Every structure is written in structure tokens, then in C-alpha cells.
Short mmCIF file of the C-alpha atoms (twelve columns), coordinates in Angstrom:
data_MODEL
# 
_entry.id   MODEL 
# 
loop_
_atom_site.group_PDB 
_atom_site.id 
_atom_site.type_symbol 
_atom_site.label_atom_id 
_atom_site.label_alt_id 
_atom_site.label_comp_id 
_atom_site.label_asym_id 
_atom_site.label_seq_id 
_atom_site.Cartn_x 
_atom_site.Cartn_y 
_atom_site.Cartn_z 
_atom_site.pdbx_PDB_model_num 
ATOM 1   C CA . MET A 1   8.539   4.142   -17.613 1 
ATOM 2   C CA . THR A 2   10.809  3.384   -14.657 1 
ATOM 3   C CA . ALA A 3   11.155  6.363   -12.306 1 
ATOM 4   C CA . THR A 4   14.451  7.221   -10.676 1 
ATOM 5   C CA . TRP A 5   14.979  5.093   -7.581  1 
ATOM 6   C CA . GLN A 6   15.238  7.136   -4.395  1 
ATOM 7   C CA . PHE A 7   17.825  5.916   -1.890  1 
ATOM 8   C CA . ILE A 8   16.115  4.481   1.194   1 
ATOM 9   C CA . GLY A 9   17.187  3.046   4.513   1 
ATOM 10  C CA . THR A 10  18.765  6.257   5.768   1 
ATOM 11  C CA . ILE A 11  16.476  6.280   8.817   1 
ATOM 12  C CA . PRO A 12  16.389  3.347   11.277  1 
ATOM 13  C CA . SER A 13  13.168  1.385   10.894  1 
ATOM 14  C CA . LYS A 14  12.210  1.981   14.534  1 
ATOM 15  C CA . ASP A 15  12.208  5.709   13.794  1 
ATOM 16  C CA . LEU A 16  9.713   5.210   10.966  1 
ATOM 17  C CA . THR A 17  7.081   3.470   13.069  1 
ATOM 18  C CA . GLU A 18  5.296   6.523   14.470  1 
ATOM 19  C CA . SER A 19  5.040   8.265   11.088  1 
ATOM 20  C CA . ARG A 20  4.025   5.019   9.406   1 
ATOM 21  C CA . VAL A 21  1.129   4.571   11.833  1 
ATOM 22  C CA . GLN A 22  0.080   8.211   11.416  1 
ATOM 23  C CA . LEU A 23  -0.054  7.685   7.647   1 
ATOM 24  C CA . HIS A 24  -1.958  4.437   8.164   1 
ATOM 25  C CA . TYR A 25  -4.680  6.405   9.939   1 
ATOM 26  C CA . ALA A 26  -4.553  9.287   7.462   1 
ATOM 27  C CA . ILE A 27  -5.123  7.008   4.500   1 
ATOM 28  C CA . GLN A 28  -8.408  5.923   6.060   1 
ATOM 29  C CA . LEU A 29  -9.597  9.480   5.462   1 
ATOM 30  C CA . ALA A 30  -8.295  9.511   1.887   1 
ATOM 31  C CA . ALA A 31  -10.219 6.318   1.124   1 
ATOM 32  C CA . ALA A 32  -13.421 7.123   3.020   1 
ATOM 33  C CA . VAL A 33  -15.231 9.065   0.301   1 
ATOM 34  C CA . GLY A 34  -14.596 6.570   -2.494  1 
ATOM 35  C CA . ALA A 35  -15.262 3.556   -0.287  1 
ATOM 36  C CA . THR A 36  -18.667 5.004   0.531   1 
ATOM 37  C CA . LEU A 37  -19.706 6.490   -2.806  1 
ATOM 38  C CA . LYS A 38  -18.298 3.999   -5.308  1 
ATOM 39  C CA . GLU A 39  -20.166 0.902   -6.440  1 
ATOM 40  C CA . PRO A 40  -19.161 -1.932  -4.053  1 
ATOM 41  C CA . LEU A 41  -17.028 -4.643  -5.666  1 
ATOM 42  C CA . PRO A 42  -16.744 -8.278  -4.503  1 
ATOM 43  C CA . ASP A 43  -12.986 -8.017  -3.940  1 
ATOM 44  C CA . ALA A 44  -13.371 -4.731  -1.989  1 
ATOM 45  C CA . SER A 45  -11.088 -2.959  -4.453  1 
ATOM 46  C CA . HIS A 46  -13.493 0.005   -4.437  1 
ATOM 47  C CA . THR A 47  -12.028 0.823   -1.003  1 
ATOM 48  C CA . THR A 48  -8.460  1.133   -2.322  1 
ATOM 49  C CA . VAL A 49  -6.519  4.159   -3.484  1 
ATOM 50  C CA . ALA A 50  -3.957  4.562   -6.253  1 
ATOM 51  C CA . TRP A 51  -0.488  6.065   -6.247  1 
ATOM 52  C CA . ASN A 52  0.082   9.029   -8.544  1 
ATOM 53  C CA . PRO A 53  3.809   9.246   -9.390  1 
ATOM 54  C CA . ASP A 54  3.490   12.829  -10.632 1 
ATOM 55  C CA . LEU A 55  1.840   14.059  -7.450  1 
ATOM 56  C CA . LYS A 56  3.849   11.652  -5.259  1 
ATOM 57  C CA . ALA A 57  0.634   11.039  -3.400  1 
ATOM 58  C CA . PHE A 58  -2.198  8.588   -2.785  1 
ATOM 59  C CA . VAL A 59  -5.211  9.410   -4.942  1 
ATOM 60  C CA . ASP A 60  -8.839  8.330   -5.063  1 
ATOM 61  C CA . THR A 61  -10.770 9.469   -8.124  1 
ATOM 62  C CA . LEU A 62  -14.544 9.931   -8.218  1 
ATOM 63  C CA . PRO A 63  -15.325 10.547  -11.906 1 
ATOM 64  C CA . ARG A 64  -19.105 10.079  -11.705 1 
ATOM 65  C CA . SER A 65  -19.805 12.881  -9.246  1 
ATOM 66  C CA . PRO A 66  -21.537 16.112  -10.387 1 
ATOM 67  C CA . GLN A 67  -18.101 17.725  -10.401 1 
ATOM 68  C CA . PRO A 68  -15.448 15.000  -10.887 1 
ATOM 69  C CA . PHE A 69  -12.719 15.306  -8.292  1 
ATOM 70  C CA . GLN A 70  -9.891  13.486  -6.557  1 
ATOM 71  C CA . VAL A 71  -9.208  12.986  -2.875  1 
ATOM 72  C CA . VAL A 72  -5.446  13.182  -2.405  1 
ATOM 73  C CA . LEU A 73  -3.227  12.361  0.550   1 
ATOM 74  C CA . ASP A 74  0.227   13.925  0.321   1 
ATOM 75  C CA . PRO A 75  2.204   11.585  2.607   1 
ATOM 76  C CA . ALA A 76  5.310   13.748  2.847   1 
ATOM 77  C CA . ARG A 77  3.296   16.665  4.230   1 
ATOM 78  C CA . LEU A 78  0.476   14.667  5.845   1 
ATOM 79  C CA . THR A 79  -2.031  16.831  3.993   1 
ATOM 80  C CA . LEU A 80  -5.413  16.106  2.410   1 
ATOM 81  C CA . HIS A 81  -6.416  17.805  -0.831  1 
ATOM 82  C CA . LEU A 82  -9.445  17.862  -3.068  1 
ATOM 83  C CA . LEU A 83  -8.386  18.377  -6.687  1 
ATOM 84  C CA . ASN A 84  -10.559 19.084  -9.711  1 
ATOM 85  C CA . GLN A 85  -10.115 17.481  -13.132 1 
ATOM 86  C CA . GLN A 86  -7.344  19.947  -13.933 1 
ATOM 87  C CA . ARG A 87  -5.521  18.915  -10.730 1 
ATOM 88  C CA . GLU A 88  -6.206  22.303  -9.209  1 
ATOM 89  C CA . ALA A 89  -6.770  22.419  -5.464  1 
ATOM 90  C CA . ILE A 90  -10.398 22.879  -4.469  1 
ATOM 91  C CA . ALA A 91  -9.591  22.623  -0.773  1 
ATOM 92  C CA . SER A 92  -6.683  21.483  1.409   1 
ATOM 93  C CA . LEU A 93  -6.238  20.431  5.033   1 
ATOM 94  C CA . PRO A 94  -2.886  19.868  6.743   1 
ATOM 95  C CA . LEU A 95  -3.763  17.098  9.179   1 
ATOM 96  C CA . THR A 96  -1.279  18.246  11.827  1 
ATOM 97  C CA . GLY A 97  -3.225  19.451  14.859  1 
ATOM 98  C CA . ASN A 98  -6.451  17.767  13.725  1 
ATOM 99  C CA . THR A 99  -8.091  14.606  15.007  1 
ATOM 100 C CA . MET A 100 -9.492  11.833  12.831  1 
ATOM 101 C CA . ALA A 101 -13.010 13.119  13.527  1 
ATOM 102 C CA . GLU A 102 -12.048 16.669  12.557  1 
ATOM 103 C CA . GLY A 103 -10.391 15.426  9.387   1 
ATOM 104 C CA . LEU A 104 -13.514 13.507  8.424   1 
ATOM 105 C CA . ASP A 105 -15.750 16.484  9.179   1 
ATOM 106 C CA . TRP A 106 -13.596 18.730  6.995   1 
ATOM 107 C CA . LEU A 107 -13.631 16.165  4.187   1 
ATOM 108 C CA . LYS A 108 -17.412 15.811  4.279   1 
ATOM 109 C CA . GLN A 109 -17.931 19.574  4.277   1 
ATOM 110 C CA . ALA A 110 -15.517 20.092  1.378   1 
ATOM 111 C CA . VAL A 111 -17.109 17.328  -0.695  1 
ATOM 112 C CA . SER A 112 -20.650 18.497  0.087   1 
ATOM 113 C CA . LYS A 113 -19.833 21.833  -1.584  1 
ATOM 114 C CA . LEU A 114 -19.488 19.855  -4.836  1 
ATOM 115 C CA . GLY A 115 -23.162 18.866  -4.674  1 
ATOM 116 C CA . ILE A 116 -22.650 15.426  -3.139  1 
ATOM 117 C CA . ASP A 117 -24.610 13.915  -0.278  1 
ATOM 118 C CA . THR A 118 -21.944 13.144  2.315   1 
ATOM 119 C CA . SER A 119 -24.219 11.976  5.119   1 
ATOM 120 C CA . LYS A 120 -23.188 8.341   4.700   1 
ATOM 121 C CA . ILE A 121 -19.444 8.903   4.469   1 
ATOM 122 C CA . VAL A 122 -17.625 7.154   7.300   1 
ATOM 123 C CA . VAL A 123 -14.170 5.757   7.899   1 
ATOM 124 C CA . LEU A 124 -14.290 2.036   7.176   1 
ATOM 125 C CA . ASP A 125 -14.011 -0.414  10.032  1 
ATOM 126 C CA . ALA A 126 -10.617 -2.121  9.960   1 
ATOM 127 C CA . PRO A 127 -9.981  -5.712  11.060  1 
ATOM 128 C CA . PRO A 128 -8.432  -5.495  14.544  1 
ATOM 129 C CA . ASP A 129 -5.585  -7.867  13.710  1 
ATOM 130 C CA . ASP A 130 -4.520  -5.778  10.707  1 
ATOM 131 C CA . PHE A 131 -4.853  -2.270  12.080  1 
ATOM 132 C CA . PRO A 132 -2.362  -0.679  14.488  1 
ATOM 133 C CA . THR A 133 -3.531  0.691   17.811  1 
ATOM 134 C CA . HIS A 134 -2.661  4.351   18.381  1 
ATOM 135 C CA . PRO A 135 -3.902  7.346   20.393  1 
ATOM 136 C CA . LEU A 136 -5.324  8.755   17.133  1 
ATOM 137 C CA . ALA A 137 -8.132  6.229   17.541  1 
ATOM 138 C CA . GLN A 138 -9.060  7.926   20.848  1 
ATOM 139 C CA . GLY A 139 -8.971  11.515  19.639  1 
ATOM 140 C CA . ALA A 140 -5.266  12.357  19.568  1 
ATOM 141 C CA . ARG A 141 -4.088  14.863  16.981  1 
ATOM 142 C CA . PHE A 142 -1.989  14.187  13.901  1 
ATOM 143 C CA . ASP A 143 1.655   15.280  13.937  1 
ATOM 144 C CA . ALA A 144 3.730   15.770  10.787  1 
ATOM 145 C CA . SER A 145 6.828   17.027  12.583  1 
ATOM 146 C CA . HIS A 146 8.870   13.926  11.655  1 
ATOM 147 C CA . THR A 147 9.438   15.208  8.129   1 
ATOM 148 C CA . ALA A 148 12.442  12.994  7.382   1 
ATOM 149 C CA . ALA A 149 10.483  9.856   8.255   1 
ATOM 150 C CA . LEU A 150 7.497   10.939  6.159   1 
ATOM 151 C CA . ASN A 151 9.767   11.646  3.191   1 
ATOM 152 C CA . GLU A 152 11.436  8.267   3.634   1 
ATOM 153 C CA . LEU A 153 8.101   6.440   3.653   1 
ATOM 154 C CA . THR A 154 6.999   8.385   0.584   1 
ATOM 155 C CA . ALA A 155 10.123  7.171   -1.201  1 
ATOM 156 C CA . TYR A 156 9.291   3.547   -0.374  1 
ATOM 157 C CA . TYR A 157 5.916   3.829   -2.094  1 
ATOM 158 C CA . ALA A 158 7.279   5.768   -5.064  1 
ATOM 159 C CA . ASN A 159 10.060  3.217   -5.606  1 
ATOM 160 C CA . THR A 160 7.720   0.259   -5.277  1 
ATOM 161 C CA . HIS A 161 5.126   1.715   -7.631  1 
ATOM 162 C CA . SER A 162 7.778   1.954   -10.323 1 
ATOM 163 C CA . LEU A 163 8.784   -1.694  -9.827  1 
ATOM 164 C CA . LEU A 164 5.180   -2.890  -9.853  1 
ATOM 165 C CA . GLU A 165 4.502   -0.922  -13.049 1 
ATOM 166 C CA . ARG A 166 7.255   -2.902  -14.738 1 
ATOM 167 C CA . ILE A 167 5.794   -6.221  -13.564 1 
ATOM 168 C CA . VAL A 168 2.305   -5.199  -14.684 1 
ATOM 169 C CA . SER A 169 3.585   -4.262  -18.136 1 
ATOM 170 C CA . MET A 170 5.101   -7.735  -18.576 1 
ATOM 171 C CA . THR A 171 2.400   -9.889  -16.975 1 
ATOM 172 C CA . ASP A 172 -0.954  -11.264 -18.096 1 
ATOM 173 C CA . ASN A 173 -3.987  -11.452 -15.805 1 
ATOM 174 C CA . VAL A 174 -2.722  -8.931  -13.295 1 
ATOM 175 C CA . SER A 175 -4.671  -6.376  -11.289 1 
ATOM 176 C CA . ALA A 176 -4.113  -2.657  -11.133 1 
ATOM 177 C CA . ILE A 177 -1.619  -1.373  -8.575  1 
ATOM 178 C CA . ARG A 178 -3.650  -0.704  -5.454  1 
ATOM 179 C CA . THR A 179 -2.973  0.524   -1.940  1 
ATOM 180 C CA . TRP A 180 -5.222  -1.168  0.597   1 
ATOM 181 C CA . PRO A 181 -6.130  1.124   3.509   1 
ATOM 182 C CA . HIS A 182 -6.761  -1.647  6.039   1 
ATOM 183 C CA . GLN A 183 -3.180  -2.977  5.795   1 
ATOM 184 C CA . PHE A 184 -1.560  0.019   4.086   1 
ATOM 185 C CA . ASP A 185 0.222   -2.212  1.591   1 
ATOM 186 C CA . MET A 186 0.743   -1.363  -2.072  1 
ATOM 187 C CA . ALA A 187 0.230   -4.481  -4.166  1 
ATOM 188 C CA . ILE A 188 -0.812  -6.229  -7.335  1 
ATOM 189 C CA . LEU A 189 -2.496  -9.603  -7.682  1 
ATOM 190 C CA . ILE A 190 -1.476  -11.996 -10.446 1 
ATOM 191 C CA . THR A 191 -3.915  -14.777 -11.374 1 
ATOM 192 C CA . LEU A 192 -2.527  -17.940 -12.958 1 
ATOM 193 C CA . ALA A 193 -4.386  -20.430 -15.091 1 
ATOM 194 C CA . GLY A 194 -6.119  -23.279 -13.278 1 
ATOM 195 C CA . THR A 195 -7.327  -23.880 -9.755  1 
ATOM 196 C CA . LYS A 196 -6.291  -25.945 -6.752  1 
ATOM 197 C CA . ASP A 197 -8.960  -27.456 -4.508  1 
ATOM 198 C CA . GLY A 198 -11.428 -25.045 -6.067  1 
ATOM 199 C CA . ASN A 199 -9.296  -21.980 -5.355  1 
ATOM 200 C CA . PRO A 200 -7.830  -19.782 -8.092  1 
ATOM 201 C CA . LEU A 201 -4.044  -19.682 -8.220  1 
ATOM 202 C CA . THR A 202 -2.888  -16.191 -7.283  1 
ATOM 203 C CA . ILE A 203 0.297   -14.378 -6.351  1 
ATOM 204 C CA . GLY A 204 0.262   -11.143 -4.382  1 
ATOM 205 C CA . VAL A 205 3.265   -8.878  -4.919  1 
ATOM 206 C CA . GLY A 206 3.784   -5.727  -2.950  1 
ATOM 207 C CA . LEU A 207 5.222   -3.563  -0.216  1 
ATOM 208 C CA . SER A 208 4.236   -3.337  3.419   1 
ATOM 209 C CA . PRO A 209 5.595   -0.301  5.284   1 
ATOM 210 C CA . GLY A 210 5.709   -2.480  8.394   1 
ATOM 211 C CA . ASP A 211 3.150   -4.396  10.424  1 
ATOM 212 C CA . THR A 212 2.778   -7.039  13.123  1 
ATOM 213 C CA . SER A 213 4.946   -9.451  11.114  1 
ATOM 214 C CA . TYR A 214 7.886   -7.051  10.693  1 
ATOM 215 C CA . ASP A 215 8.297   -3.629  12.267  1 
ATOM 216 C CA . GLU A 216 10.091  -2.336  9.187   1 
ATOM 217 C CA . PRO A 217 9.212   -1.892  5.521   1 
ATOM 218 C CA . TYR A 218 9.386   -5.080  3.464   1 
ATOM 219 C CA . TRP A 219 8.567   -6.414  0.014   1 
ATOM 220 C CA . TYR A 220 6.640   -9.644  -0.313  1 
ATOM 221 C CA . VAL A 221 5.549   -12.201 -2.904  1 
ATOM 222 C CA . SER A 222 2.827   -14.484 -1.575  1 
ATOM 223 C CA . PRO A 223 1.501   -17.484 -3.551  1 
ATOM 224 C CA . TYR A 224 -1.995  -18.781 -2.782  1 
ATOM 225 C CA . PRO A 225 -3.147  -21.413 -1.963  1 
ATOM 226 C CA . TYR A 226 -0.158  -21.459 0.358   1 
ATOM 227 C CA . PRO A 227 2.419   -24.067 -0.703  1 
ATOM 228 C CA . ASP A 228 3.874   -26.750 1.523   1 
ATOM 229 C CA . THR A 229 6.449   -25.000 3.693   1 
ATOM 230 C CA . ALA A 230 8.665   -28.093 3.686   1 
ATOM 231 C CA . SER A 231 9.538   -27.591 0.023   1 
ATOM 232 C CA . LEU A 232 10.263  -23.890 -0.275  1 
ATOM 233 C CA . PRO A 233 13.211  -23.084 -2.557  1 
ATOM 234 C CA . ALA A 234 16.078  -20.693 -1.846  1 
ATOM 235 C CA . LEU A 235 15.572  -17.081 -2.901  1 
ATOM 236 C CA . ASP A 236 17.939  -14.537 -4.397  1 
ATOM 237 C CA . SER A 237 19.099  -11.229 -2.923  1 
ATOM 238 C CA . HIS A 238 18.744  -12.096 0.784   1 
ATOM 239 C CA . GLY A 239 15.083  -12.933 0.443   1 
ATOM 240 C CA . PHE A 240 13.595  -15.489 2.822   1 
ATOM 241 C CA . TRP A 241 10.296  -17.283 3.389   1 
ATOM 242 C CA . HIS A 242 7.783   -16.150 5.985   1 
ATOM 243 C CA . THR A 243 5.701   -19.110 7.186   1 
ATOM 244 C CA . GLN A 244 3.764   -18.002 10.295  1 
ATOM 245 C CA . HIS A 245 0.059   -17.261 9.668   1 
ATOM 246 C CA . TRP A 246 0.794   -16.633 5.983   1 
ATOM 247 C CA . VAL A 247 3.347   -17.886 3.478   1 
ATOM 248 C CA . GLY A 248 5.348   -15.587 1.291   1 
ATOM 249 C CA . ALA A 249 8.795   -14.570 0.155   1 
ATOM 250 C CA . VAL A 250 10.057  -11.514 2.050   1 
ATOM 251 C CA . LEU A 251 12.830  -8.972  1.668   1 
ATOM 252 C CA . THR A 252 13.125  -6.556  4.578   1 
ATOM 253 C CA . THR A 253 14.717  -3.136  4.527   1 
ATOM 254 C CA . SER A 254 17.406  -4.339  6.904   1 
ATOM 255 C CA . GLN A 255 18.641  -6.659  4.132   1 
ATOM 256 C CA . LEU A 256 19.400  -3.770  1.765   1 
ATOM 257 C CA . PRO A 257 23.020  -2.674  1.329   1 
ATOM 258 C CA . LYS A 258 23.934  0.053   3.795   1 
ATOM 259 C CA . HIS A 259 26.771  1.670   1.879   1 
ATOM 260 C CA . ALA A 260 25.808  1.082   -1.746  1 
ATOM 261 C CA . GLY A 261 24.016  3.530   -3.982  1 
ATOM 262 C CA . ALA A 262 20.408  3.757   -5.120  1 
ATOM 263 C CA . LYS A 263 21.066  1.606   -8.196  1 
ATOM 264 C CA . ALA A 264 22.354  -1.273  -6.074  1 
ATOM 265 C CA . GLN A 265 19.242  -1.109  -3.904  1 
ATOM 266 C CA . GLN A 266 16.961  -1.152  -6.915  1 
ATOM 267 C CA . GLN A 267 18.807  -4.072  -8.473  1 
ATOM 268 C CA . GLN A 268 18.541  -6.074  -5.251  1 
ATOM 269 C CA . VAL A 269 14.808  -5.519  -4.859  1 
ATOM 270 C CA . GLU A 270 14.202  -6.297  -8.542  1 
ATOM 271 C CA . ALA A 271 16.258  -9.490  -8.313  1 
ATOM 272 C CA . PHE A 272 14.360  -10.554 -5.211  1 
ATOM 273 C CA . LEU A 273 10.967  -9.953  -6.824  1 
ATOM 274 C CA . ASN A 274 11.972  -11.830 -9.972  1 
ATOM 275 C CA . SER A 275 13.323  -14.778 -7.965  1 
ATOM 276 C CA . ALA A 276 10.279  -14.903 -5.683  1 
ATOM 277 C CA . LEU A 277 7.834   -14.665 -8.561  1 
ATOM 278 C CA . GLU A 278 9.550   -17.488 -10.430 1 
ATOM 279 C CA . ALA A 279 9.560   -19.637 -7.291  1 
ATOM 280 C CA . SER A 280 5.910   -18.869 -6.492  1 
ATOM 281 C CA . ILE A 281 4.739   -19.770 -9.978  1 
ATOM 282 C CA . ALA A 282 6.616   -23.069 -9.813  1 
ATOM 283 C CA . LEU A 283 5.223   -23.862 -6.363  1 
ATOM 284 C CA . LEU A 284 1.632   -23.187 -7.360  1 
ATOM 285 C CA . GLN A 285 1.857   -25.198 -10.531 1 
ATOM 286 C CA . SER A 286 3.455   -28.250 -8.954  1 
ATOM 287 C CA . ALA A 287 2.894   -28.587 -5.207  1 
ATOM 288 C CA . PRO A 288 -0.202  -29.417 -3.120  1 
ATOM 289 C CA . PRO A 289 -1.491  -26.641 -0.815  1 
ATOM 290 C CA . ALA A 290 -0.400  -26.493 2.811   1 
ATOM 291 C CA . GLU A 291 -2.333  -25.784 5.976   1 
ATOM 292 C CA . VAL A 292 -1.125  -22.617 7.702   1 
# 
């Protein structure tokens, strides 16, 4: 089940930022159709997209349409596709040279040809504290010229999906692997037995490609309700605890070995996730919640 780990960290994190933000905007288009046409769910998971390891792309499936199809974002090429049930391309749009508005117009026109009313399809509003500011929001055009950075970011998601698949296969009461457009993180949510102060005990495990907390890709394990930050245990594999605004175990890209191979990277991230999960479970089952 585990895919081959792709070596990452070859590009400085600061050189990933522009491509990461471009993808963050592009995934809003990939999620727009499903977020509008699917039945709304209380946890907003109807707005998420999945990762397809075969396509190496973000995918949103709409099986109940007159002609079932998938909206696909190829992150390495910054290209939108509509695929039919046989994974054949119905239509494709390289986003380079297009604005967000033009991308949405193309998407609505392509989907309307499948017999679907697209009049209500819009890009979802994103919380201002989660969503990066960028000229794309004011009509700038997409640019996929930083191919090395796009390939690097694609590898982060492919690697993480494989690790999360392993955790899902070994864990009870765990969600599907989802990518959330508003924060652009790929994550699962584990629910433990019991509650604390009326809140279910949960652990989010995932990857952020970078955000306001860290301007570099990082893996996180976040127990909730947040535990008391005065009693956080040590973590393996250079992991550390983030405690400002949210509490979670973190491993940043800059902590990965610079001169080791892909296997060493994979082993470090796996060891971190295992250590952080074990610590988070213990914290939730024993400690009172903290105010953050």
C-alpha cells in the first residue's frame, strides 16, 4: 500500500512560497463545483477534495450528476481537468495566463455541457486569517513557470497521503483523508472514546504546505481539546510543540536530514507521527484542557 517516498527538501522553503500560494488559489476552483452541488455536511467535509495517488492530483468526484465526472487539479502542471468515469479527459484548462474569474467561467461552461445547472457555482469564501493574500485575488494571472517548486509541492502531498493511508488502515474511528481548500492542508481526524467538558476527543494529523505559523511545509498532530502546555512531553525525530493560537506537535521541513536519502526522510516523518500520536492520545486521556 505504501507508495515510494519521493525525496523532498531540494528547494529552499522560501522558493516554494509563490507556487504554494498559487496552488492554494487553484484548489479553490477544484473544490468549487462539489462544494456547491454536493449535499452540505455539518463538518463542511463536502467542500474538501481527495488526493488520487494514481493521477498524482487533487480530485473531487460528483457521482450523482447526469454524467458522473471528476474535477481534477494537476498541481505539477497547474491544470484543471474534467474526467469522465473512465478517467478520460472531457475538458482541460492550463491555468497559466488565466485569472481566477476566467478559471471559474471555464469550469462552469465545461460542467454545464454535462447537463448541470452551474448558475450557483461560486468559489467559497475563505476565512481571512487562514487564506493568503495574493494579486490573484485582484485579477492577476496564474503562472506555472516554477515547475521545480510545483513538482516539489506535489511530492509533499503524495508522500503524506501514503503515510496517512497507513495510519487510517491501523486506526479505528478515523475520517477519510481530506484536503481542505481553506487552509490547503491534507489531514485525517481521529476520534477517541469519551468527551472532555462536553467536547469529543479528537486528534488531527496532517500536512500543511506552509501558512502563517510556518512559511515552510510541516507535518502536525493536534490533540483537541488542547492540553495544558505546561505538561507537554518530548517528541521524537526533532518534533516540537507549537503552542501559539493552537496546540500541536510539529515537524518542519527544515528538520529533515539534508544529505540522507528518501528512506531516511520517510523514517523520520513516520517516527515523528507515531511519537506525536502516542503523546496526543496520552494527553487527551489524562490531562485537563488548556486555554489557548
